Structure formats: structure tokens, C-alpha cells
C-alpha positions in Angstrom: -212.5 0.6 39.8 -212.6 -2.8 41.4 -213.6 -5.7 39.1 -215.8 -8.6 39.9 -215.4 -11.9 37.9 -217.7 -14.8 37.5 -215.4 -17.8 36.9 -216.8 -21.0 35.4 -214.7 -24.2 35.9 -212.2 -22.7 38.3 -211.2 -26.1 39.7 -209.6 -27.4 36.6 -206.0 -27.0 35.4 -206.5 -23.7 33.5 -209.3 -22.6 35.9 -206.9 -23.0 38.9 -204.4 -20.8 37.2 -207.0 -18.1 36.7 -208.2 -18.5 40.3 -204.7 -18.1 41.7 -204.2 -15.0 39.5 -207.3 -13.4 40.8 -206.5 -14.3 44.4 -203.0 -12.9 44.1 -204.3 -9.6 42.8 -207.2 -9.5 45.3 -209.7 -9.4 42.5 -213.2 -10.4 43.6 -214.6 -13.5 42.0 -217.2 -16.2 42.3 -216.3 -19.7 41.1 -219.1 -21.8 39.6 -218.3 -25.5 39.7 -220.6 -28.0 37.9 -220.6 -30.1 41.1 -222.5 -27.3 42.8 -224.3 -25.5 40.0 -225.8 -26.5 36.6 -224.5 -23.7 34.4 -226.0 -25.4 31.3 -229.4 -23.8 32.3 -229.8 -20.4 30.7 -232.2 -19.0 33.3 -230.2 -20.2 36.2 -226.9 -18.8 34.9 -228.6 -15.6 34.0 -230.0 -15.3 37.5 -226.5 -15.7 39.0 -225.2 -12.9 36.8 -228.1 -10.6 37.9 -227.5 -11.4 41.6 -223.7 -11.3 41.6 -223.4 -8.5 38.9 -219.9 -9.4 37.6 -218.0 -7.1 35.2 -216.7 -10.1 33.2 -217.3 -13.8 32.9 -214.4 -16.3 32.3 -215.2 -19.7 31.1 -212.5 -22.3 31.8 -214.9 -25.3 31.7 -214.7 -27.8 29.0 -213.9 -31.5 28.4 -210.4 -32.6 27.5 -210.4 -36.2 28.6 -208.2 -37.9 31.1 -205.4 -38.8 30.9 -205.5 -37.4 27.3 -207.8 -36.7 24.4 -208.1 -40.4 23.6 -210.6 -40.5 26.4 -212.9 -38.1 24.5 -213.5 -40.9 21.9 -215.4 -42.9 24.5 -217.1 -39.9 26.2 -218.4 -38.1 23.2 -221.6 -36.8 24.8 -219.6 -35.0 27.6 -217.0 -33.7 25.2 -219.7 -32.3 22.9 -221.6 -30.7 25.8 -218.5 -29.1 27.4 -216.8 -27.9 24.3 -219.6 -26.9 21.9 -222.9 -26.7 23.7 -221.7 -24.8 26.9 -220.1 -21.9 24.9 -223.4 -21.4 23.2 -225.3 -21.3 26.4 -222.8 -18.8 27.9 -222.9 -16.7 24.8 -226.6 -16.4 24.9 -226.6 -15.5 28.6 -223.9 -12.9 28.2 -225.7 -11.3 25.2 -228.9 -11.2 27.3 -227.0 -9.4 30.1 -224.6 -7.4 27.9 -221.7 -8.9 29.7 -218.2 -9.2 28.2 -216.7 -12.7 28.6 -213.6 -14.8 28.0 -213.8 -18.3 26.4 -210.8 -20.6 26.8 -210.6 -22.0 23.3 -207.9 -24.2 21.7 -205.4 -24.1 18.9 -205.9 -27.8 18.4 -208.2 -27.1 15.5 -205.2 -27.0 13.1 -202.5 -29.4 12.1 -199.2 -28.6 10.5 -198.1 -25.1 9.4 -198.9 -22.7 6.7 -196.9 -22.9 3.3 -194.9 -19.8 4.2 -194.1 -21.1 7.7 -195.7 -18.1 9.5 -198.3 -20.2 11.3 -202.1 -20.3 11.2 -203.9 -17.0 11.7 -207.2 -16.4 13.5 -208.9 -16.0 10.2 -207.7 -19.3 8.7 -210.3 -22.1 8.4 -209.5 -25.0 10.8 -208.0 -27.9 9.0 -208.3 -30.3 11.9 -212.1 -30.4 12.4 -215.3 -32.3 11.6 -215.7 -30.1 8.5 -212.2 -30.9 7.3 -212.9 -34.6 7.6 -209.8 -35.4 9.7 -209.5 -34.7 13.4 -209.9 -36.1 16.9 -213.3 -35.9 18.4 -211.9 -33.4 20.9 -210.6 -31.1 18.2 -213.8 -31.4 16.3 -215.9 -30.2 19.2 -213.5 -27.3 19.9 -213.9 -26.2 16.3 -217.7 -26.4 16.6 -217.4 -24.3 19.8 -215.6 -21.5 17.9 -218.3 -21.6 15.1 -221.0 -21.1 17.8 -219.2 -17.9 18.9 -218.3 -16.6 15.4 -220.7 -13.6 15.7 -220.5 -13.0 19.4 -219.6 -9.3 19.9 -219.1 -9.8 23.7 -216.5 -12.6 23.6 -212.7 -13.0 23.7 -212.0 -16.4 22.3 -208.5 -17.3 23.5 -206.7 -20.2 21.9 -204.6 -22.0 24.4 -202.0 -24.4 23.0 -200.2 -27.2 25.0 -199.9 -25.4 28.4 -196.8 -25.5 30.6 -195.2 -23.8 33.5 -192.7 -24.6 36.3 -195.2 -26.7 38.4 -195.5 -30.4 38.0 -199.0 -31.5 36.9 -200.5 -34.2 34.7 -201.7 -31.5 32.3 -198.3 -29.7 32.1 -196.4 -30.4 28.8 -193.1 -30.7 30.6 -194.6 -33.2 33.1 -195.9 -35.3 30.2 -192.5 -35.4 28.5 -190.8 -36.4 31.8 -193.3 -39.3 32.2 -193.1 -40.8 28.7 -190.3 -42.9 27.4 -191.2 -42.6 23.7 -192.5 -39.3 22.2 -193.8 -38.1 18.9 -191.2 -35.6 17.7 -193.6 -32.9 16.4 -193.3 -29.1 16.1 -195.8 -27.0 18.0 -196.7 -23.7 19.4 -197.0 -23.7 23.2 -198.6 -21.5 25.9 -196.9 -20.7 29.2 -199.9 -21.0 31.4 -199.3 -18.1 33.8 -198.4 -15.8 30.9 -201.6 -16.9 29.1 -203.7 -16.0 32.1 -202.1 -12.6 32.5 -202.4 -11.9 28.8 -206.1 -12.9 28.9 -206.7 -10.4 31.7 -204.7 -7.7 29.9 -206.9 -8.1 26.8 -210.0 -7.5 28.8 -208.6 -4.7 31.0 -207.1 -2.9 28.0 -210.5 -3.1 26.2 -208.8 -4.7 23.2 -211.1 -5.6 20.3 -213.2 -8.7 21.0 -212.7 -11.8 18.9 -210.4 -14.8 18.5 -206.8 -14.6 19.5 -204.0 -17.1 19.2 -202.6 -16.8 22.7 -199.3 -18.7 22.6 -195.7 -17.7 23.2 -194.1 -16.5 19.9 -192.2 -19.2 18.0 -192.4 -23.0 18.0 -190.4 -25.9 19.2 -190.1 -29.6 18.6 -190.4 -32.3 21.3 -186.7 -33.0 20.8 -185.9 -29.4 21.5 -187.7 -29.5 24.8 -186.2 -32.8 25.8 -182.7 -31.3 25.1 -183.6 -28.4 27.5 -184.8 -30.9 30.1 -181.6 -33.0 29.9 -179.3 -30.0 29.9 -181.0 -28.8 33.1 -180.6 -32.1 34.8 -184.3 -32.8 35.2 -183.9 -36.3 33.6 -181.1 -38.5 32.5 -183.5 -41.0 30.9 -182.9 -42.2 27.4 -185.8 -41.0 25.3 -186.8 -42.5 22.0 -189.0 -40.8 19.4 -191.8 -41.6 16.9 -190.6 -39.8 13.8 -194.0 -39.9 12.0 -197.6 -39.8 13.0 -198.5 -43.2 11.4 -196.1 -45.0 13.7 -197.3 -43.1 16.7 -200.9 -43.9 15.9 -200.1 -47.6 15.3 -198.3 -48.0 18.6 -199.4 -45.3 21.2 -202.7 -43.6 20.4 -206.3 -44.1 19.6 -207.0 -40.8 17.9 -204.8 -38.4 15.8 -203.2 -35.5 17.5 -203.1 -31.8 16.5 -199.5 -30.6 16.0 -199.5 -27.1 14.7 -197.9 -23.7 14.6 -200.0 -20.6 15.3 -199.4 -17.0 14.2 -199.3 -14.4 17.1 -199.3 -11.2 15.0 -202.8 -10.2 16.1 -201.9 -10.6 19.8 -198.8 -8.4 19.3 -200.7 -5.8 17.4 -203.1 -5.6 20.4 -200.1 -4.7 22.5 -199.9 -8.0 24.4 -196.4 -9.4 24.6 -195.3 -12.9 25.8 -191.8 -14.2 26.1 -190.5 -16.2 23.1 -191.4 -19.9 23.6 -187.8 -21.1 24.1 -187.1 -18.4 26.7 -190.4 -19.3 28.6 -189.5 -23.0 28.5 -186.0 -22.5 29.7 -187.2 -20.4 32.6 -189.9 -23.0 33.6 -187.4 -25.8 33.4 -184.9 -23.9 35.5 -187.5 -23.2 38.1 -189.1 -26.6 38.0 -191.1 -27.6 41.1 -192.3 -31.1 41.7 -195.8 -31.2 43.1 -195.4 -31.6 46.9 -199.0 -31.0 47.9 -202.5 -31.4 46.6 -203.7 -28.9 44.2 -200.3 -28.0 42.8 
């Protein structure tokens, strides 16, 4: 049976990856851009669903700030709307129409690791949120967005974490590391973007249980680990320096604190979805690195 997808925010970094995935597999979709359509209006969005009759809705829209989350501190209204209000609107519309949907969430609602080193599970309370009392405004709104969807029986809430692949982009983690001279040496879980998109589709197509999933490549790496891979591959011969603690980083390079965390992927594995170990995915992406040669890459 052919599927039809209603894609919201398909012109952004993650949305473009979904759009390319759907196009490659010749899956029919309609992309709603905020430039062309006010998807914050319940009645209007519901009418699009009734007219287009999609099998699933994928929401890639949100507010991350450019060039980074520091910008969210001065655009709080847009950040709150995109990350907390919009998921609530879509949740209501999908419930009205009994439509399954995918929300691109974030793992940036945690910081650090669990005491046993196994990473935060989907059931763990966010410790980098407004309720915890310590977070960036961006992470606070993403945590609120998850709260809005807590009882949504139609939703896959998929936590993306520091995306990367082999294509140069301002949002690509590898690109960011290549552009900076001094980097905070933190340990994180990461998501290979194309594997993230494929896994999101598999969760839906396999009719896996709805709910929150940590959708990252298994394992974790430090910034120094990735820089070592970059230098061994010959992508850069620059001398990098590192902030060894967050207080130094905050004092000299940032406006708001960053989430650096490790997520547990046992639930994803139990659902039958397998991604490459993070180091393997990084090595492949670095080996196949492509500088952006044309617009939209």
C-alpha cells in the first residue's frame, strides 16, 4: 500500500533529510512551509489533513536559533511557539483526525550521564529543563514540548541528538568542529542524520509502539575523539584547542549553557531498530565527506 505523508517544516536541516528520503523512495508527500501556510491554526491544519488524507504526519518544524542556541535567548517568543506550542497544536489536530504522527524532539533536555554510565532512558525526568532550574531557553522549551505530548497515543516522539552526516552544513556537527578553533571537550550521544530519518520511518512502518524514543547511534564520543578522526582522515591539519570545563566555555564562548549528555538506546533496539555504533557512523561520514558545492546541500 502506498503511503502519503504530510511533512511540516520540510525546508529545514532535518526536514530536508526527510524530504530527500521520501523523494528517493518515491513516497508521496506534501510539504507545509510556514512561509506559505499558518500551521498554528487548528482548523486550517485539520482542513489540509481532510483534503490531502495523509497516512502519517511528520513534524520537523521548530526553533533552534541561528547560528546556535544562543540566539534562542533573544528570540524567546519564536522558540516557545515552535518548540512547545506547535507540538500541542499538531497533537490536537492529529487526535481529531485519528492520524499517527512523528514529532522531532531533542535529547538536549538532559545533561551529563546516569550514575551507572548507561545513559538517560526515555522514562528519566529531564534534568536540563525549566523544571530542573538549569538549562538553556531552547532546552527548556523542548522539555515543555515533550510534556505536552506525554499522553498522546498517536505520536512517535523521536529524540535527535547533535546530527551529522557526510554533507557539509552549518547544522552538521562535523562542519561545526571544522569551523571552530577552540571546542568544549564534552562527551555526547550523536545521531547520524540519514540513519535517524530511516529509523523514524521504520518505527512507523513497523507499527512499533508509540511514545518517546532516544534515536541516537549507540555509544558516545568526546569532541576530542571526533577531532582525532577528522585529523587522521586528513580533513583538517589545524591545531585545535579545548575548553576542559563548562565554566571556562561559558565565560569565553557562550551566552547560555549547553546540554552535553549520553542517552540510552535500549528501547530503540528492543523495537527492532538498529543503527551503527556512533564511532563507526562518524568514521564513515568523515571518510565520505563532501563539501557543499551547491545550494541546498
